[in-house]
N, C-alpha and C positions, 0 to 999 in steps of 0.2 A: 728541747725548745729553749732558746735563749730568752732572757728577760726582755730583750728589746724587740723580739719578733712579734709582729701584730697579726691578729687573725680576726675574722668576722664572726661575731656571736650574735645571738638573738636574745634580747632582754624583754621580759614581760613587764608591762607597766600597768598602773591602775587605769580603769576605764576613763576615757576622755582626758587623760593626762599626757598623751603622746607628744603634743607640741610643746608642753611645758618641759617635759624631760629633754626634748631636743634642745631647747634653749639652755637648760641647765648644763647639759653635757658640752654643748658648744662653748659656753662660758668657761668651762673647765679645760677647754682645749682638747677634749676627747672626740676623736673622729666618730661621727655617727651618720646614719642614713635612715630617715623616716620616709617610707614610700607614700607620696601624696600625689594627688592630681587636682589641677585647677578645674572647677566646674562652675557654671553659671547657675545660681539659685534664683528662682523667681518668687518674689513676694508680691502682694497685691499692689503695692505702691512703687516697687523698685526691683531692679535686678542687681545682683551682687556676685562678684567672683569669690568663690570660697575654696579653700584647700580641703579636699576630701582625703582622709586617711584611708589608705588602701587595705591595710591589714590591722584591724583594731587591736589595741592593747599590746603592740609589739614595736620595738625599734631595733635596728641593726647597729651594732657598735664594732668598731675596728680597734682592738685594744691589745696591749701587752699585759703581762701578769699583774703588774701594779695597777694599771688603769682598770683592769677587770674587777679588782676589789673596790676601787673608787666608785665605779658605776653602781654597785650594789648598796653603797652608802646613801644614795639619793632617795629621799623619802617616797617618791612615787614609783620607784623601781621595785618590782616584787622578787624576781628571780630570773635565772637564765633558762633557756630551752635546753633540757637534758633528755637524752633518749632513755626510754625505759630500760632499766638494768645497767645503766651507765652512771658514772659519778661526775664526769667532767662535762662542761657545756659543749653542745654540738657545734662544730665549726662549719661555717658555710664557705665552700670553695670560692676563692677570689674571682675566678672566671665567671661563676654563676652571678656573683654580685655585679660584676662589670656589665654583663648582658642585661641584667634586670634594670640597672640604673640607666643604661643606654635606652632601653625600651621606654622607660618612664619619661626620660628627658625629651625624646624625639618623637614619640608617637603622636599623631594628630587624631587618633581614635581613642576612645576610653579604654583603659587597661583594666582588666578585672583580675582579681586574685582568687584562685580556686584551691581549696584545701583537699578536695576530692582528687584522687589521682586519675589522670587521663590514661587511656590506652596509649602506649608508646606510638608516636606518629613517625612519619617519614622525616629524616633529618634534612633540613633545608636552610638556605641562606637567602635573605632578602636582597633582591637586586634592583628594586625600584622604590621610590618614595622616601619618606623621611627616615625610615628604619634600615636603609640600605647597609648591608654588611652584617646585620644582626643574624646570628645563627641560632636556630631553635628547631622545634618540631612542628610539622603541620598536622593539626588534628581537626576533625570535623565535629562541631558541636551544633546540635539543632540545625543540621543542613547548611551550616556556615563554616567556612574555613577560618581557623584561628591559628596564629603562630604562638607557640608557648615556650617559655623559658622555665625550666624546672629549678626549684630551689630545694636542695636536700632536706628531707624531713618536714618540709613546710607545705609544699604544694607547687602550683604553677601560676605564673603570671601569663595572662593571655590577652591577645589583641586581635581583632578581626583583620583578616588579610586576604586580599584577592589572590587566588592561586596563580594568577599571571605575574605576580610581583615577586615570586620566589623561584629558586632553581634547586 
């Protein structure tokens, strides 16, 4: 691996520090991705759009070796996701990140993140709606069809999908 090649890693951060870390890393010019979704929260006197963090205490960073060290120097960053028995941080394949980001950017339905592993579903591609082109697996959860994008070692991002919208 060359010094300049970048890869996606998962950094654990302190509880409720996800957005702060996102700002710090962005300020340092380090590419990062915090999976969030906008939702409307209802208070007694008002409604407010808030960003809901999808995977608490985690942020994805796309770093080279040097940046990988810099991320760990941030006060709210705890460590990287490392598989049991391994010593280097787990790399998340670029293609999985691309699909995951696409799903979050374009879905008009709430996306959920599930760390339990689903039974492998049928491989499908969305052909209608805002997620057209997204490839994933169609799984049935509580009698509903969800399309899921797997993220190695972490789990699945899922969004409800009418079976007529996929092929």
